[in-house]
N, C-alpha and C positions, 0 to 999 in steps of 0.2 A: 748675753750681750753680743751685738754685732761688732766685728773687729774694726769697723769704720766709725763706730759710735763715738761721740765726744764724751770723755770721762773726766770729770773734775774731781781732783783730790785736794780737799781743803786741809791745809796743814801738812803739805808734802815734805817740809823740811824737818818735821818732828820725828820722833822715834817711830810711832805707829804709821804716820803718813808716808814716811820714806819706805817702810816695809810694804805698804800697799802698792806704791809705785813699782818697786822691784818685782812684786808678784805679778802685777799686770803686764809688765814688760817681758817677764819670763813666759807668759802665756800669749805673747804677741799682740797685746792691746797697746798700741803706740800713739793713738790720737788723744793724748792726755793734755788736759788744761791744768797748768801749774802756775800759781801766782804767789809771790812773796807777800809778807805783810805790808811792805812798802808799796807794792803794786795794787793790792786790794786790802783795805783795813776791814776785817770781818766784823769788828765792833761797830762799824758805821753802816746804818741801814741804807743810806743813799749810795754808798760805794758798792755794797753788795748787790743792790737792786740793779745798778747800772751795769755791773759785770754780767749778771745773769741775762739782762735784756740784750746785751751785745753778743754774748757767746752762746747762750741757750744750750747748755750741756744736756746730754741725754741721761747720764748717770752721775750721781754725786756720792762720794765717800766723804762724810763729815768727820774728819779726824782732828780738826783744829780745836785747841783748847788751851786754857792756862792751867798748867799742871805743876806739881811739886810734891815734896814729902811732908812729913809731920811738921817740921819747923816752918816751912813756907806757908802751909795751910794755917798755922797758928798766927803767923806774923802778918799775913795779908788777907784776912777773911773777906774784906769788902771787895778787893780786886777779884778774888776767886769766884764769888757769886755774881758780881756785876759783869765781868768780862765773859764768863761762860754762858750766862743767860743771854747776853747780847749776841754773841757769835752764833749760837744754835738757833735762836729765834730768827735772826736775819737770814741765815742760810736756808733753813727749812722752809720759811715762808716764800723766799724768792725762788727756790727750786720748784715749789708747787706753782707759784704764780706764772712762771715763765716756761712751764710745760715739760719739766724733767720727767722722764719715764719712771725713775726709781731713785730713792735716796737711802743710804745706810748711815745711821747715826751711831757713833762709837761712844759708849759710856764707860763705866768703871765698876769694879766689884765693890767699891766703897758705898754704893747705893744701898747695900743691905744693912739690916740692923746690926748693932755692935755684937749682940748675943744671938745671932741667927743660928738656926740649926746647921750642923756640919755633916756632910757638905751642903752648901747653900743652894737650894732649888730656886728657880725663877719665881716660884709662887710665894716666897717669903718676903718679897718687896713690900714695904710699908706695914710690916707686922710688929715693929718695935722701934725704940729709939736708935738713932744713928750714933756712930763713934764721934764724940765731940771734937776730936782734933781735925777731922776733915768734913764736918757736916756742911760747910758752905759749898764746897765742891760737890758733895753728894746731892744736896738739894737741887743744884743746878742740873746735874745729870738726870735726876729723877724727872725734873720738868721737861727735859729733852725727850725722854721716853714717852711721857704723856702727850707731848706736842705731836710726836709722830703718830701716836694712836689716835689723837683727836683729828688730825688731818686725814688719816685713813678713813675714819668713821664719817666725817662730815663731807669731805671732798673726794673720797675714793683715791687719795694719793698713795702710791705704793711706797710707803716709808717703813723701813724695818730698823730694828735696833739690836746691837750686839754689845755684850758686857764682858770685856776681857779681865782676866786676873792680872796679877802683877807682871809687868813686862820688863824685859831687859834685852840687850843686844847692841849691835852696831848703831851709832848715832845717839846713844843715851847721853843724859846730862850727868857729868861727873863732878859737879860742884859739891864741895864738902859739906855744906849746910843745907842747900836747897834741892838736893837730889834725893832719889829714892835709895833704899838700903843697899841694894846690890852694887850699883856704880860707886856709891860712897865708900863701901868697904873695899872694892877693887882698888880705888885710888889710895885709900889709907894704907892698905897692905903694900902696894907698890912703892909709895913714897917712904914708908917706914923701912922697907928693904933697901932702898937707895941710900938712906941716911945711916943705916946700920943700927936702927932702934932695937931695943930689947922687948918692946911690947907694942900692941895696938889696942886702943880703947874702943870698945863696942858700946853703942848706946843701949840702955835698958838691961833687962835681965837675960835676954837671949832665949827666953822660953816661948814667945809667940811663934805660931806656925804660919808659914806663908807658902803659897803656890807661885811658881815662876814659869812664865811662858815666854819662849824665845820670840822675838818680835817678827821674825820671818815666818814662823808658824802662824802668828796672828794674821799677817798679810795674806797668806794662803787661805786661811779660814774665812776672812772677810770677802775675798773675791769669790770663794765657794758659795757663801751665803747670798751674795748679790746675784749669782747665777742660778741658785737652786732653792731659795727660800722666799716666801711672801706670806707674812702673817702679822697680826697685831702683836702677838706675844714676842717679847725680846728673847735673845738666845745667849746663854753663858758661853764664853770661849776660854778654855783652860786646858790643863793637862790631867786634872783629876787626882793629883798627888801633891803632897806638901812636905816641907822640912822646917825644923826650928831655925830661928835666926842664928843660934849658936852653931848648928850644923852647917848652915850656909857660910858663916864666917870661917869655919874650919876648912871647908871645901875651897874657898877662895884663897886662904892662906897656903894651901897645898898647891893650887894652880899657879899662884904668884911665886912661890918658893921662899916665902918669908919664914924664918926659923924661930922667931921670938914668941912670946906669950900673948894670949888674948885676955885683956882685963875688961871690967864692966864699969860704966858710968851709970849708977843707979838713980841719979838725979834726973835722967832723961826718960821721957814717957815711952811705954811699950806700944801704945796703940791697941788696936783690936786683938784679942787673944788668939783668934784663928780666923782665917779667911780662905776656905777651901771651896771651890766651885763644884756644884753638881753639873757635870757636862753631858748627862745622858741624852738631853734633847739634841745637842749637836752631834753626838756619836750616832744617834739613831738616824740622822740625816745622811751619814756616811763619811764624816770627817773625824780625824784623830791627829793629835800632835805627833811629830816625828823626831824632834830634836831633844836629846837627853840633856839634863841639867849640867853635868860635868863638861860635855862637849860644848854646850852653849856658853858656859863661863869661859872656857878656853878661847873660843872665838871672840867673845866680847873683850877679854883681856888683850888679845892680839890687836884688836881694833883700837883699844885705848893706847897701847904702846905706840902704834903708828900715828896717832892723832893727839898725843898728850900735850904737845906744845900749846895747842889752842886753849887748854884748860888752865894754864899757868898765868894767863893774862889777867 
């Protein structure tokens, strides 16, 4: 990418989008187009088309999405499939229509079958049933991958896709019910410590295994792919290692300094038993994650402490 190129980061206020912006700025890409939802409603075809017609970005990072954990996916299935389909359809089509040189679509590891082989290679997409608790989001993301492939095949549009594993880091959502497992646990342990509680309740059995990628590693990987990759096949982005939810909870308890017990709410669902990415394709291109889990959790906890007042509203 030329340093003078116009780069549009859709979803720049989100966890992933914010990391993309930080990575671009570290690499001295400063001609960034950043718009809030109030400025451009990405679910509106007319608003998106008008934005692209006026600004004509050269490169597009499509990180905007409606996201959430197990509870949110179960509670709002219509919104998860409707809003995500609308956002990606509008942005991909307008980017092609108005002459963008390249687009990167950001998906999710939940696109894979519930019982996919571990670690999950890109080739196992659409080889089995999805995890029921997030299938609405997964179906939308699969459609986004296929749309990028279709526009590449039919129109020669340089659209690529990247599928990140579970993300965490500065800017995460720490809502106790609608967030992902790591930020929810960080907040639970912190507030339990403040109150002097004797225990923290963890959802499910604690046995599912999850892979966690620091969001700044993701940002670096996506800029790397934008500059170095052009192919129809999508690319997994992860660390290639995982931990149990119980192990994660114990690590967070240690980082926060909570001295009580960890108990389980077995009425809550576990979700997919394991979701470990096969990252050999990305590794072969020359990129590897650099932020270790403990260091990443420490940094995320510091960010939460500095910003916690916004989460109490």
